[in-house]
Structure formats: C-alpha cells, structure tokens
C-alpha positions as CSV (number, residue, x, y, z in Angstrom):
1,M,-145.9,125.3,158.5
2,D,-143.3,122.8,157.5
3,L,-143.2,119.9,160.0
4,K,-140.7,117.8,158.0
5,S,-138.1,116.0,160.0
6,N,-134.7,117.6,160.3
7,H,-132.2,114.8,160.6
8,T,-129.3,117.2,161.1
9,A,-130.6,118.7,164.3
10,P,-127.8,119.2,166.9
11,V,-127.8,118.2,170.5
12,L,-128.8,121.5,172.2
13,A,-127.7,122.9,175.6
14,D,-128.8,125.7,177.8
15,P,-126.9,129.0,177.1
16,A,-123.8,129.1,179.2
17,P,-123.7,131.8,181.9
18,I,-121.7,134.8,180.8
19,S,-118.4,135.9,182.4
20,K,-117.5,139.5,182.6
21,S,-115.0,139.0,179.8
22,R,-117.8,137.9,177.5
23,L,-120.2,140.7,178.3
24,G,-120.9,143.2,175.5
25,V,-123.5,145.8,175.0
26,H,-125.2,146.1,171.6
27,S,-125.7,149.6,170.3
28,G,-129.5,149.5,170.2
29,L,-130.8,149.5,173.8
30,L,-134.3,150.4,172.8
31,P,-136.8,147.7,171.7
32,Y,-136.6,146.5,168.2
33,A,-132.9,147.2,167.9
34,P,-131.3,146.5,164.5
35,A,-130.5,142.9,163.8
36,G,-126.9,141.7,163.9
37,I,-126.4,141.1,167.6
38,A,-123.6,138.5,168.1
39,F,-124.7,135.6,170.3
40,S,-122.3,133.2,171.9
41,P,-121.4,130.0,170.0
42,N,-122.2,128.3,173.3
43,L,-125.9,128.7,172.7
44,F,-125.7,125.5,170.7
45,L,-123.6,122.5,171.5
46,T,-123.1,120.1,168.6
47,V,-121.9,116.7,169.6
48,P,-120.5,114.6,166.7
49,R,-122.6,111.5,165.9
50,K,-123.4,109.1,163.1
51,K,-127.1,109.1,163.4
52,T,-129.7,111.6,164.6
53,G,-130.3,111.0,168.3
54,I,-127.1,109.1,168.9
55,L,-124.4,110.5,171.1
56,D,-121.2,108.9,169.9
57,D,-119.3,109.1,173.2
58,V,-121.2,110.1,176.3
59,R,-117.9,110.4,178.1
60,A,-116.7,113.2,175.8
61,S,-115.7,116.3,177.7
62,S,-118.0,118.5,175.6
63,W,-121.0,116.5,176.7
64,L,-120.2,116.5,180.4
65,D,-119.3,120.2,180.1
66,A,-122.8,120.8,178.8
67,M,-124.3,118.9,181.7
68,K,-122.2,121.0,184.1
69,S,-122.9,124.3,182.4
70,S,-126.6,124.1,183.3
71,S,-125.8,123.0,186.8
72,P,-124.7,125.7,189.2
73,P,-122.3,124.7,191.9
74,H,-123.8,123.4,195.2
75,K,-124.4,126.0,197.8
76,K,-121.5,124.9,200.0
77,A,-119.1,125.4,197.1
78,R,-120.4,128.9,196.5
79,E,-119.9,129.9,200.1
80,F,-116.2,129.8,199.7
81,N,-114.9,133.4,199.8
82,N,-118.5,134.5,199.6
83,E,-118.0,138.2,199.7
84,L,-115.7,138.3,196.7
85,V,-117.9,135.9,194.7
86,S,-121.0,137.9,195.5
87,A,-119.4,141.2,194.5
88,D,-118.1,139.8,191.2
89,T,-121.6,138.3,190.5
90,D,-123.4,141.5,191.2
91,V,-121.1,143.5,188.9
92,A,-121.5,140.9,186.1
93,Y,-125.3,140.9,186.5
94,S,-125.6,144.7,186.6
95,T,-123.5,145.0,183.4
96,W,-125.6,142.3,181.7
97,M,-128.8,144.2,182.6
98,I,-127.6,147.1,180.4
99,K,-128.2,144.8,177.5
100,Y,-131.3,143.0,179.0
101,P,-132.9,145.7,181.3
102,S,-135.4,144.7,183.9
103,A,-139.0,144.5,182.7
104,L,-140.0,146.1,186.0
105,T,-137.8,149.2,185.8
106,S,-138.6,149.4,182.0
107,F,-142.3,148.9,182.6
108,E,-143.3,152.4,181.6
109,Q,-141.4,151.9,178.3
110,I,-143.2,148.7,177.7
111,T,-146.7,150.1,178.4
112,N,-146.0,153.2,176.4
113,Y,-145.4,151.0,173.4
114,A,-148.5,149.0,174.3
115,K,-150.8,152.0,174.2
116,G,-153.6,151.3,171.6
117,K,-152.4,147.7,171.3
118,R,-153.8,144.3,172.4
119,I,-151.4,142.4,174.6
120,A,-151.2,138.6,174.3
121,L,-149.3,137.0,177.1
122,F,-147.3,133.7,176.8
123,M,-145.4,132.1,179.7
124,D,-143.3,129.1,180.5
125,Y,-144.1,127.3,183.8
126,D,-141.0,125.8,185.6
127,G,-138.6,128.5,186.6
128,T,-141.1,131.2,185.5
129,L,-144.3,130.7,187.4
130,S,-142.9,128.3,189.9
131,P,-139.4,127.9,191.3
132,I,-137.0,125.2,190.1
133,V,-137.1,122.4,192.7
134,D,-135.3,119.1,193.3
135,N,-138.4,117.0,192.7
136,P,-140.2,118.0,189.4
137,D,-143.4,116.6,190.8
138,C,-143.4,119.2,193.5
139,A,-143.0,122.3,191.3
140,F,-146.0,124.0,192.7
141,M,-146.8,127.6,192.0
142,S,-147.7,129.7,195.0
143,N,-151.3,130.8,195.7
144,D,-150.2,134.4,195.2
145,M,-148.8,133.6,191.8
146,R,-151.9,131.7,190.8
147,A,-154.0,134.7,191.8
148,A,-151.8,137.0,189.7
149,V,-152.0,134.7,186.7
150,E,-155.8,134.5,187.1
151,K,-156.2,138.2,187.2
152,V,-154.0,138.9,184.3
153,S,-155.9,136.4,182.2
154,K,-159.1,138.3,182.7
155,Y,-157.6,141.3,180.8
156,F,-155.3,139.6,178.2
157,P,-155.3,136.4,176.3
158,T,-152.9,134.2,178.3
159,A,-151.2,130.9,177.4
160,I,-148.7,128.7,179.2
161,I,-146.2,126.9,176.9
162,S,-144.2,124.3,178.8
163,G,-142.0,121.3,178.2
164,R,-144.3,119.4,180.6
165,S,-147.2,117.4,179.4
166,R,-150.2,119.6,178.9
167,D,-152.3,117.7,181.5
168,K,-149.5,118.1,184.1
169,V,-149.2,121.8,183.5
170,Y,-153.0,122.2,183.9
171,E,-152.9,120.1,187.1
172,F,-150.2,122.5,188.5
173,V,-152.0,125.7,187.4
174,G,-155.7,124.8,187.7
175,L,-157.1,127.8,185.9
176,T,-159.7,127.4,183.2
177,D,-159.4,130.8,181.4
178,L,-156.0,130.0,180.0
179,Y,-154.7,128.2,176.9
180,Y,-152.2,125.4,177.5
181,A,-149.5,124.0,175.3
182,G,-147.4,121.0,176.6
183,S,-144.4,119.1,175.3
184,H,-142.7,122.3,174.1
185,G,-145.7,123.3,172.0
186,M,-146.3,119.9,170.5
187,D,-149.6,119.5,172.3
188,I,-151.8,122.7,172.1
189,M,-155.3,123.2,173.3
190,G,-156.5,126.5,171.9
191,P,-159.6,128.3,170.7
192,V,-161.6,126.9,167.8
193,R,-160.3,128.5,164.6
194,Q,-162.0,128.7,161.2
195,S,-158.8,127.8,159.4
196,S,-158.1,124.6,161.3
197,D,-158.4,122.6,158.0
198,D,-155.0,124.1,157.1
199,H,-153.5,121.9,159.8
200,P,-154.1,118.2,159.4
201,N,-153.0,117.6,163.0
202,C,-155.6,119.9,164.3
203,I,-158.9,118.3,165.5
204,R,-162.0,119.5,167.4
205,S,-162.2,118.4,171.0
206,T,-163.7,119.6,174.3
207,D,-161.9,120.8,177.4
208,K,-162.5,119.7,181.0
209,Q,-165.4,122.2,181.2
210,G,-167.0,120.8,178.1
211,K,-166.1,123.8,175.9
212,E,-165.3,123.2,172.3
213,V,-161.6,123.7,171.6
214,N,-159.0,122.9,168.9
215,L,-156.4,120.2,169.8
216,F,-153.2,120.5,167.8
217,Q,-150.6,117.7,168.0
218,P,-148.1,117.8,165.2
219,A,-146.1,114.9,166.6
220,S,-149.0,112.5,167.2
221,E,-147.4,109.8,165.1
222,F,-144.5,109.6,167.6
223,L,-146.7,108.6,170.6
224,P,-146.0,104.9,170.5
225,M,-142.3,105.6,170.0
226,I,-142.2,108.0,173.0
227,D,-143.9,105.4,175.2
228,E,-141.4,102.8,174.2
229,V,-138.5,105.0,175.0
230,F,-140.0,106.1,178.3
231,N,-140.5,102.5,179.5
232,S,-137.0,101.6,178.4
233,L,-135.4,104.5,180.2
234,V,-137.4,103.8,183.4
235,N,-136.0,100.3,183.4
236,R,-132.4,101.3,182.6
237,T,-132.2,104.1,185.1
238,K,-134.0,102.4,188.1
239,E,-130.7,101.6,189.8
240,I,-129.3,105.2,189.5
241,K,-130.0,106.9,192.8
242,G,-131.7,110.3,192.2
243,A,-132.5,109.8,188.5
244,K,-136.1,110.4,187.5
245,V,-137.7,109.8,184.1
246,E,-140.8,111.8,183.2
247,N,-143.2,111.1,180.4
248,N,-144.3,114.4,178.9
249,K,-146.4,112.8,176.3
250,F,-144.5,113.9,173.2
251,C,-141.1,114.0,174.8
252,V,-139.3,112.2,177.6
253,S,-137.3,114.0,180.3
254,V,-134.5,112.4,182.3
255,H,-133.8,114.5,185.4
256,Y,-130.4,114.2,187.0
257,R,-130.7,117.1,189.4
258,N,-130.6,114.7,192.4
259,V,-127.9,112.4,190.9
260,D,-124.4,112.4,192.3
261,E,-122.2,114.2,189.7
262,K,-119.9,111.2,189.4
263,N,-122.9,109.2,188.1
264,W,-123.9,111.7,185.4
265,T,-121.9,109.8,182.8
266,T,-123.9,106.7,183.7
267,V,-127.2,108.6,183.1
268,A,-126.0,109.8,179.7
269,Q,-124.9,106.3,178.8
270,C,-128.3,104.9,179.6
271,V,-130.0,107.6,177.5
272,H,-127.6,106.9,174.6
273,D,-128.1,103.1,174.8
274,V,-131.9,103.6,174.5
275,I,-132.2,106.2,171.7
276,R,-129.4,104.8,169.5
277,N,-132.1,102.7,167.8
278,Y,-134.5,105.7,167.3
279,P,-133.0,107.9,164.5
280,R,-136.2,110.0,164.4
281,L,-135.7,111.2,167.9
282,R,-133.2,113.9,169.0
283,L,-131.5,114.6,172.3
284,T,-131.6,118.1,173.8
285,H,-130.2,119.4,177.1
286,G,-131.9,121.7,179.6
287,R,-131.5,122.7,183.2
288,K,-130.2,119.4,184.7
289,V,-132.4,117.4,182.4
290,L,-131.9,115.4,179.2
291,E,-134.8,115.4,176.9
292,I,-135.7,113.1,174.0
293,R,-137.9,114.7,171.4
294,P,-139.3,114.0,167.9
295,V,-137.2,115.3,165.1
296,I,-139.9,117.7,163.6
297,N,-139.8,121.3,162.7
298,W,-141.8,122.5,165.7
299,D,-140.9,124.5,168.8
300,K,-142.2,127.1,171.2
301,G,-141.8,129.8,168.7
302,K,-144.1,128.1,166.2
303,A,-146.5,127.4,169.1
304,V,-146.7,131.1,169.8
305,T,-147.3,131.8,166.1
306,F,-150.0,129.1,166.0
307,L,-151.8,130.5,169.1
308,L,-151.7,134.0,167.7
309,E,-153.3,132.8,164.5
310,S,-155.9,130.8,166.5
311,L,-156.8,133.9,168.5
312,G,-157.1,136.0,165.4
313,L,-154.1,138.1,166.5
314,S,-151.5,137.4,163.8
315,N,-150.4,139.9,161.3
316,C,-152.0,142.7,163.3
317,D,-150.2,146.0,163.9
318,D,-152.3,146.6,167.1
319,V,-151.1,143.4,168.8
320,L,-148.2,143.2,171.2
321,P,-147.2,139.6,172.2
322,I,-145.1,139.2,175.3
323,Y,-143.3,136.0,176.2
324,V,-141.8,135.3,179.6
325,G,-139.6,132.3,180.1
326,D,-136.3,131.0,181.6
327,D,-135.3,128.0,179.6
328,R,-133.2,127.4,176.4
329,T,-136.4,126.2,174.7
330,D,-138.0,129.6,175.3
331,E,-135.3,131.1,173.1
332,D,-137.3,129.9,170.0
333,A,-140.2,132.1,171.1
334,F,-138.0,135.0,171.9
335,K,-136.4,134.8,168.5
336,V,-139.8,134.8,166.7
337,L,-140.8,138.0,168.6
338,R,-137.4,139.7,168.0
339,E,-137.2,138.8,164.3
340,G,-140.7,139.9,163.6
341,N,-140.1,143.1,165.5
342,H,-143.6,142.9,166.9
343,G,-143.3,141.6,170.5
344,Y,-141.2,141.4,173.7
345,G,-139.3,138.5,175.1
346,I,-138.5,138.6,178.8
347,L,-135.9,136.2,180.1
348,V,-136.2,135.0,183.7
349,S,-132.6,134.5,185.0
350,S,-130.6,135.2,188.1
351,V,-127.3,134.8,186.1
352,P,-126.1,136.5,183.0
353,K,-126.5,134.6,179.8
354,E,-127.0,135.3,176.1
355,S,-130.6,135.5,174.9
356,N,-132.9,136.7,172.1
357,A,-135.1,138.4,174.8
358,F,-135.3,142.2,175.1
359,F,-135.9,142.4,178.8
360,S,-135.2,140.3,182.0
361,L,-136.6,139.4,185.3
362,R,-134.5,137.8,188.1
363,E,-136.9,135.2,189.5
364,P,-140.6,134.1,189.6
365,Q,-141.3,136.6,192.4
366,E,-140.4,139.4,189.9
367,V,-142.6,137.7,187.3
368,M,-145.5,137.9,189.7
369,E,-144.8,141.6,190.3
370,F,-144.7,142.2,186.5
371,L,-148.1,140.4,186.1
372,K,-149.6,142.5,188.9
373,A,-148.3,145.7,187.3
374,L,-149.9,144.7,184.0
375,V,-153.3,144.4,185.7
376,V,-153.0,147.7,187.5
377,W,-151.9,149.4,184.2
378,K,-154.8,147.9,182.2
379,R,-157.4,148.9,184.9
380,R,-156.1,152.4,184.8
381,V,-156.3,152.5,181.0
382,L,-159.9,151.2,181.1
383,S,-161.0,153.7,183.8
384,E,-159.6,156.5,181.7
385,Y,-161.4,155.2,178.6
386,D,-164.7,155.1,180.5
387,K,-164.5,158.7,181.6
C-alpha cells in the first residue's frame, strides 16, 4: 500500500446533519446498490491555506461553521418549542432511514446474505461502544456492552479501530480476544501473518498475555514530531477553560467540548500557531475535537483491509466484513466496504447525515442489541449444523 505523503490533503469535517430539504432516496435500497450516489459537498470542508497543516485564518466563517456543525445546540436551546422541533426531527430521521435502514429491522436481510459466509466484525469505540461524554477520559463502556462484545468475539474475528491510542482503547475495553487498532488505524496489533515482510513498518511483538503478534505502525517516523506538538499544545491551551489535549500516540486531539463557544476561535488559533511549522502534519475536524495527524496515505479503511489480510480473509467470496462506527473517520472504512461490494457499513447516528454506510443504528444501546442478535443467530446456525 502507498504510504506516501499527500500534501494536498484538505481540512476535514464531520458530515453536516441533513435537513429535510437535502434528503434524497437513492434507487437501490438493497445492499450493494449501484454506484453513483450523490453525497453532500459538506462531507469535506476545504480551508484555503498556503502550506499543509496551516489554517490561514482561524476566524474564517467556514472554519467556525465547521466547528459548530459537529456541535449540536445545548439542551436548553433545543427545549424551545420542543414539540414542533421533536416532530420535525422525527420526520427527517424516518425519511433518512429509508436510505439507511436500521440494522436491527434489517437483521434478517443481513443474516440471509451472511449464510455460508464468515463474518469479520470491526467497530469504532467512542460513540459506538460507549456514549460520547464531556470528559474523554471517562468514556467508559457499560458492563453489559463489554459482555456483548466479549460474546460476539467468541464467534467472529473482532477488531476495534479507534482514533484513541491503542493502549487507551485496550484500557477501556479490557478484553484479550480482540484485535486493536489505535490512532485511526496507524497503530495496529494484529495476528502474525506470513506476508509481514511486505510491510516494512510491520514488526513481530508480544501482547500483554505474551502471545506473539504483529505490530504495524506506518507513521512511526512521526512519533517525535507528535510528541513535540502535544507538549506545545498543552502549554498553549492551559489557560483556556475546558480545553483538553490528548496524546493518541500518532495523532493529537484537542477537545473543545467543554470550552465556551466564544473561546472556540482562541482554541483554533492555538492549534494554528503550533502546527504552522509542521508541514507534514494535517488538521482534521471531528465531533467537538480538532485532530493533528501525519500526512500519510493511511486511514481506517486501509486498516480494515490490512486486518482482513492479516486474518487470511481478504479476497474471499465467503467473507462478510461488517464495520460499525459513528465518526467521519469511519467513512473511510464504509467506503472500502461499499466500493468493494463485499461488506456492510453501519452508521451509528441519532441525526440524519450523509454516509457511505448501508445501514444505521441510533445509539450504542442499539449497537449492543445488534451484537447480541448476531450471537443468537450464530448459535442457531451452529445448532442446526450439528443436527
């Protein structure tokens, strides 16, 4: 895979929620519909700049609009004329679900296609297995969710691919029978593969249980640079109430969820001032978070492909990859599965937004129900096979 730097990478933002006027239903409602679906231009926000990683004017309305687009209004603001707002939202979401039907109500359709196939399961963490919370250090998954993930991993190869550091995700999940990929797939601990020599950034290592694994870190050369940026951002944002800088090993996250909106420009200015001297880093935008990442051709979609190859499940007609995620960065994985016509993307969202996914789930609680349903289905298939 080509890991060369792409110095024209845009600043990316979460897909903007869809209003009723933007909703449209594509003609192919069944899985593997023909290509050609029109996605909103708001999927990608390009901010003019002179060098990669530099935001020319953090006060530009387009940038602040991007920060606001991923930041739903506070609860008090939503309570105004609540009945009318609720009815309008319900109609928009129901219409959106025609294009992205629930993976729960479509479960029979999914399992019918999965008959005779081996399912490989990939999931994001924040907003998928755990709720989005004000303090990113407290994004704990429930015991019921952990039990559901543990059970599903006994029947299907299961991996968690997160923007968090791999160690942090493992600390949250605490399950040993999974594969973990941190830093948006730039830090993968997977099974030992015979073709590891094809990847110069892949080395043999051992996990916390002493089992031999392959460690793949395509952005390893950026570690000193990421540490420098992290330390600089901690220092520059320390006076901004509510701002939090997180070192995710191969990327740095600046959370502004708890920052007063009038100070968002100050947060963006701090980030701009730091990364202006790092042309090999790029700035991306997620759910109330600014992320500084290496400019390399690697993302969650490529991480899924790498893990499938490592598991010996790539280019197999009897394999069905399923990816469940809620974030813009998960769109890369959804796109890989859609374009290859060999897997399902499931978007976790309580608001309508454009996606490369085939199905949807509203919240982590529905993700847990979906995982439990997979286990029940697999057990039934195995019991019928044993008869």
